[in-house]
N, C-alpha and C positions, 0 to 999 in steps of 0.2 A: 504494500500500500504506500502510495506517495504521501509525504508529509503535507499537512495543511499549512498554507502560508497566508499572507494578508488577504489574497484574493480567493481563498477557499482551497479546495483540493484539486483545482485544475492543473494540468501539466503545463509547464512553460513552453511556449512556442514563439516563433518569430513574430507573428502578428501581435500577440499579447505584449511581448517585449517592446515592440515599436510603439504601441499605444501607451504603455507606461512611460516610456521615454518622452513621448510627445506631450503627455500630461505634465510631466515634471518640468520640462523645458519650455512649455508654452508661454505665450505672452502674459497670461493671467498670473503666472507664478512670479513674475517680476514684481508684482504688487506686494509680495511678501517682504521685499527688502525695504529698509528704512529709507525715507526720502533723501537723507544725506548721502546715500551711496550713489545716487543718480548723478551727482556733480563731481565725483572723485574718480580719477582714472589711474591706471597703473603708472608707476614711475618709469619714465622713459629710460633712465639709466639702469634701473633694475632689469628691465626687459633686455637691454643691450647686453648686460653682463651675462645673461643666460647663454648667449652663443659666442661671446668673446673668450670663453674659457678654452676655446680651441687654441692650442699653442701656435698654430700657423698664423693667427690673427694678431696684428700689431694693434694693441688697444690703447688709445688715448681717452677712453670713455669714462672710466671710473675715477672717483676721488680716493684712490687707494694709496696707502703708504707703501714704501718699498719693502717687500717681505724679506729681502736679504739683510735688512737692518733690524729685524725683530730681535730682542734680547732673549733668545730661546733658552740658552743655558741658565741664565740668571732667573728666568721665570720657572724653569724646572726645579732649580734649587729652592726657590721660594715656596713652590707648591709642596714639595716634600717636607720642608721645614714646618709649614703650617699644619699639614696633616699629622705629622709626628707629635708636634707640641700641643695641638688643640683640635684633634680630629673629631671628637664627640661634639665639641662646641660648634665648629665651623660647618658641620653637616646638618645643623638644626635651623629652624626658623629664627629670624631676628627682627630687629626694630625696622619700621618702615623708613625712617629718616636716614638710615645707613650707619655703618660702623663709625663710632665716634672718633677713634684715632685717625681714620682716613679723612674725616671731615675737618679735624684739626689741622692735618697736613695741608689740605687745600686752602684753608683759611690763612695759614702761615705763608703759603706760597703767594697768595694775593698780596699780602703785606710786603713781602720781599720784592715781588716783581712790579706791582702797581701802586704800592703805598696805600692799599685799601685795608682799613681796620674792620675785620669781619668776625662775627661770632660763629662758631661751628653750628649753633642753633639756627643760623640763617642759611644753612646749606642742606640740601636734600639730594641724596645719591639716587641717580636714575639709570635706567637701561639705555645708556647712550644719551647724547643730547637730543636725539630724535624724540625720545620719550618726553624730554623736557618741553619740546614744542607741543606735543599732544596734551600733556598735563596743563600747560599754560592755557591752551585753547579750551580745554574742558572746564577749567576753573573760571575763566573770565568771559568767554564768548557765548552770547545768545544768538540765535539765528537772526541774521540781518545786521548784526553789529559791524561797525566799520573797522577795517584793518588796513593800515598803510604799509605798502611794500616798496622796496627799491625796485627799479626796473633797469636791468633784469634782476631776478631774485633767485634764491636757492630753491630748487624744485621740491626738495623734501619738505620745506616749510610751507610752500604753496599747497602741497598735498595734505599736510597735517592740519593746517587751518581750514582747508576746504571741507573737511569732515564735519565742521560745525556751522557750515553755510553762512559765512560772513559776507559782507559787501567789501570787495577789494578796491582800493585806490592806489595806483602806482605813481611813483615819483621818479623822474629820470636820474640816473647816476652820471656825474661828471667825473673827470679823472682825479679830483680831490675829494670826492664824496657826493652825497645826495644834493640835488638842486634845492637850496634852502628857500629861495623865494617861492618855489612851487609848494614846498612843505608848509611854509607859513600861510600861504593863501588857502591851501587845502584845509588846514586846521581851523582857519577863521570862518570858513564856509559851513562846516559841519562838525559833528562830534565823532571822534574815532576812539575805539577802546584800546587798540594796540598799534604801535609802530615797530615793525620788525626790521632790524638792521644787522649787517655783518661788516663792521667798520675796519676789520683787519684782513687784507688779502681776500676780498669778498668772493664768494662762490656764487656766480661763475666768473665774474669779470676780473678778479685778481687785484682790483684797486683797493687802496687804503684811504680812509678819511684823513685829511690834513688836521693838525692840532687845532687851527683856527676854526675849521669846519665842525669839529667835535664840540667845541665850546659854543658855537652858534646854534647847532642843533639842540643842545641842552637848554640854552636860553629860550629857544622857541617853545620847547616842550614844557618848560616851567609855567608857561602861561595857559596851559591846557590840561584837562583831566585825562591825559592819554598816557598809558603805560609803555615805556620803552622795553622791548625785548631784544637784548643785545646778545647775539650768537657769536661766540669767540672760540672756534676750534683751532684757529691757525696762528694766533699771535706769537706763540712760542717758536714758530718756524720762520722767523725773520732772518734773512741772510744778507741784507743790505739796508741802508737807510738808518733812521733813528727810531728806536722804540717809542711808542706813543701811549699815553694813558687811555684807559677805556672810557667810553661815553659815561659809564656808570659813575665815574669819579666826579662828574659835574652834575649828576642827577640821581642821587642815591635813593631818595624817598619813594620814587615811583619808577623804579628800574629793576628789571630782571636780567640776570646774566646766566647764559648757558655755557658750560664748559665740558670738556671731555678728555679722556686719556687715549681715545681711539687714534688720534693722529700722531701721538708721541710715544705710545707704548704698544698697545694692541687693540685693534678694532673688535676682535671677537670676544674680548672680555665684556664689552658693552657697559663700560663704567663711565658715566657722565654725571653731571650734577646741575642743579639749579641753585643759584645764589639770589636771594630776595629778602626784603625786610620781613621781620617775623610776622607782621600782620598779613602778609601775603603767603608766606611759607606754610603757615598753619592750615590754610584752606587747600593749598596745593598738596600738602601731605595727606589730607583726607582723600583727595582725588587719586593719589597713588595707591592708598590702601584699597580703594575700590578696583584699581586696575590689576595689581599683581602682588599685593601685600608688601613685598620688598624686593630690591635688586639682589641678585645672588650673593648671599653672605660669604660663600666660599671664595668667589672671585674677588670680592672686596678685600678679604683677608690676604689673599695671595698678592693682590696689587699693593696693598700697604706693606707687606713683607718685602716685596721687590723694591719699593720706594725707600724703605728703611735701610736695606742692605746695599743699595747701589746709589750712585750719583746721577740723578736724573738730568742735571744740567750737562754733564759730560756726554750722556747718551744723546740728548737733543742736539748738542754741538755736532755730533757725527751726522745726524739727520740734515742739519742745515748745510753742512759742507757738501753732502751728496746731492741734495736738492738744488743747490746753487749750480753745481756742475751740470745737472740734468736740465735745468732751466736754460743755462747758457748754451748748452748743446742744441736745444730746440729752437732758441732764438737765432742762433747762427745758421741753422738749417733753413729756417723761414726766410732769413735775409738772403741766403744764397739761392734758394730754389723757388720761392713763391713769386708771383708777379709783383711788380713794384707797387701797384695800386691796391694790394691786399694790406690792410692795416691791422695792428695788434697793440695790446696793452702789455707793457713789460712790468711784471709784478716784482716787488721787493721781498717777497716771501710767499709762503703758501704752496699751492699745488697746481695752479691753473694759469693758462694763457687764453685770453679772449681775443678772437679773431673776427674781423669784418671783411666780407667779400665785396668786391666792386660790382658795378653795373647791374644791380638787381639780381645777382645770382642767388639761388636758393641753396641753403646749407642742407636742407632735407634731400634735395636732388643730389647734391654732392655725396651725402651719406649713402644713399641707395646705390650709387656707383662704387664708392670707396669700399663698402663692405664686401663687394664682389672681388675687390682687389686685396682683400684681407687686411683692411685698415678700418678702425672704428673710432668714432668720437661722438660727442653729444651735440646735435643741432641746437642752435640757440632758441628755437621755438619752445622748447621744454621749460625755459626759464622765465616765461612771461605770463603774468596773470591778466594783463591788459593788452594793449596794442603790441603786436609781435614784430620784431625785426627779423625777417626771414633770411637775411644774409649773414647771420652771426653763428659762431660755433665755439665750443669750449674744448680746449686741448689739455689733458692732464699729462704732466711730465714725470711725476714722482714715482710711478710704478713700472716704468719702462726703461730698459737699458739704453745707454747712449748710442750703441750701434743700431738698435731698433728704432730709436727716435729719428736718427738720420735717414734710415730707409723709409720709415713711415711718412715723414714729411716729403721726401722725394716723390713717393707715390701720390700723395695728395696734390702736390704741385702739378704733376702731369695731368691729373683729372681736372683741376681748376683751369688750366690752360686750354684743355679740350672743350670746356664749357663756355669759353668766351665766344 
């Protein structure tokens, strides 16, 4: 006797299977999804990375650290030490806000690096700074609330904010930071809940706000009830120019900072943090409790052990030296092989070079051809929440060898010339 299933004791056949699939995937079933899912699309970069794992493809697509610089032996030693000394403890649940010694370490580093006096109670450990974006959105945004973005802006932030169905307003980026007259005029016309900015080696453009621009932005925001969300994954990766204070230094009371160890130690640990005044962090902590209870306690302990036993500044110095060489290699290749009317922004740090194509050329068309030639990048369209510049693209140099950078740029140059 055949076992009874959901549809009774009938035997499965092709017709029944087709009808079941049709019912499950039919248009009416789409109504089961929350409305917020209608406005959110897959991350273009995540989709690209699915097929750039092919070793034959030269990928300038991801914002990936150089894996050859991961401190593998040091992390292995830290992992063993943590398990041997505190195994029963580190495999247990822990506090939502995160491991206190790790939060103290982060607070002390802010004081050392930026002169910011921060209490560990103002820091919440997150699953990467991407979760920081989600928790910030969840805590502050109602549907229809206004969010100001740089144009272009980090696509992961656009995706995270979009889940909560805000109204976006974009402000152009200049080479020294956001266009402040537009920011001022926008805030005077309407209320906006959040202003999201990446002032150091911005993703995707690579630009950094000048000190005067940072002060001006803070002065503008002081006159409005708008929260600054300052994303800062790259400031430690400066290899030329002068280090600059965060925007937060000029606007502490209504400012959130997002940080991460993903770009300096290991992305897979997923250890980031939110720094915010206690009146904000209390509510954000509640939002995190509802999301995942706490970030992996084990990885927090291993990270802290690694930081305690090793010189982070020495490790970061190695990253800076390597990334500077890779940036210089890419710029030299662009200068040698790209047509003269292709422009780019030379970053003083970080991981990206932003390129503008001439004569109305489409970076999406370039991508579709380039991927057949085993070269990948991210077309600029992915980084706009408002009007799109179709002739822009982002190139990552940090995760590709200098030999492959040279070859990949040569291939792109040939395709660009053929598109003229």
